[in-house]
C-alpha positions in Angstrom: -121.0 -15.6 -90.6 -121.1 -18.1 -89.1 -119.3 -18.5 -85.8 -118.7 -20.9 -83.0 -116.2 -20.5 -80.3 -115.5 -23.2 -77.4 -114.2 -21.8 -74.1 -114.1 -23.5 -70.4 -110.8 -26.4 -71.5 -108.3 -26.6 -69.3 -106.0 -29.5 -66.7 -108.2 -31.0 -63.8 -107.5 -34.3 -62.2 -109.3 -37.6 -62.7 -112.8 -37.7 -61.2 -113.5 -34.1 -61.0 -115.7 -31.6 -63.8 -115.4 -29.0 -66.3 -118.2 -27.7 -67.7 -117.3 -26.4 -71.4 -119.1 -23.4 -73.3 -119.8 -22.7 -77.3 -121.1 -19.9 -78.2 -122.3 -19.1 -81.6 -123.1 -16.2 -83.6 -124.4 -15.0 -87.4 -126.5 -18.0 -87.4 -129.7 -18.6 -84.8 -129.5 -22.3 -82.8 -133.4 -23.1 -84.0 -133.1 -25.4 -86.6 -129.5 -27.0 -85.7 -128.1 -29.6 -84.2 -124.7 -28.7 -81.8 -122.9 -31.7 -81.6 -119.5 -32.2 -79.1 -116.1 -33.9 -80.3 -112.8 -34.4 -79.5 -109.8 -35.8 -80.8 -106.7 -36.7 -79.1 -103.4 -37.0 -80.0 -102.9 -39.8 -82.5 -106.3 -40.6 -82.9 -109.1 -40.0 -84.9 -111.8 -37.3 -84.2 -114.7 -38.8 -82.4 -118.5 -38.2 -81.2 -118.8 -37.1 -77.8 -122.9 -35.5 -77.3 -125.1 -33.8 -79.1 -128.3 -31.7 -78.7 -131.2 -31.2 -81.3 -132.9 -27.8 -81.6 -135.9 -30.0 -80.1 -133.6 -30.4 -76.9 -133.2 -34.3 -78.1 -129.6 -35.2 -77.7 -127.7 -38.5 -77.9 -124.3 -39.5 -76.3 -121.1 -42.3 -77.2 -121.2 -45.1 -74.6 -117.9 -43.9 -73.3 -119.5 -40.9 -71.6 -122.7 -41.5 -71.1 -124.0 -41.1 -67.3 -121.5 -38.6 -67.3 -121.0 -35.9 -69.5 -124.4 -33.8 -70.3 -125.5 -30.8 -73.3 -127.7 -28.0 -72.9 -128.6 -25.3 -74.7 -129.5 -22.1 -73.7 -131.3 -20.6 -77.0 -131.4 -16.6 -75.5 -127.6 -16.9 -75.1 -127.0 -19.0 -78.3 -124.9 -21.2 -76.6 -124.3 -24.9 -76.5 -122.8 -26.0 -73.3 -120.7 -29.9 -72.3 -120.8 -30.6 -68.4 -118.2 -33.2 -68.0 -117.7 -34.9 -64.5 -116.0 -37.6 -63.3 -113.6 -37.0 -65.8 -111.0 -39.7 -66.5 -107.5 -39.3 -68.5 -108.6 -41.5 -71.4 -111.4 -38.3 -71.6 -108.1 -35.6 -72.4 -108.4 -34.7 -76.4 -108.7 -31.2 -77.9 -112.8 -30.5 -77.6 -114.7 -29.0 -80.5 -118.5 -28.1 -81.2 -120.1 -28.1 -84.6 -123.0 -27.2 -86.0 -125.7 -28.7 -89.1 -129.2 -28.6 -89.7 -131.3 -30.0 -87.9 -131.6 -33.8 -89.4 -128.6 -33.8 -91.2 -126.1 -34.7 -88.4 -125.6 -37.0 -85.3 -122.2 -38.3 -83.9 -120.5 -38.3 -87.6 -117.8 -35.4 -87.8 -118.4 -35.8 -91.4 -122.0 -34.2 -91.0 -121.0 -31.4 -89.8 -120.8 -28.2 -91.6 -119.6 -25.6 -89.0 -116.6 -26.0 -86.8 -115.1 -23.8 -83.7 -111.6 -23.8 -82.8 -111.4 -26.4 -80.2 -110.8 -26.5 -76.3 -108.0 -28.7 -74.9 -109.1 -31.0 -71.9 -106.6 -32.4 -69.7 -107.2 -35.1 -67.4 -104.6 -35.9 -65.0 -103.8 -38.8 -63.5 
């Protein structure tokens, strides 16, 4: 079965960094786009950044220049490097997968989801 498992969340001070991991199993990253989404309390789930199997990346304006996505196909894992974190980045972060070309920054476009990992940025 297709499974995505996020890890690496935690509590950090504003300005700090954190790296999240998304381990995929039950399918090969080749041919899939992996996206990171986040949802803060009382807010809608929003797209953060995604990467296609060709290595093309797309990011939300709010995180551009601070967040970087990368993939390690040998490990079937995608990473989210978050730098210069702000309190506004506090949310549950999810990774999701969809076949290439079918999804980018909209949650409804993705077929498979991880359980989420909490990121809290304190001021």
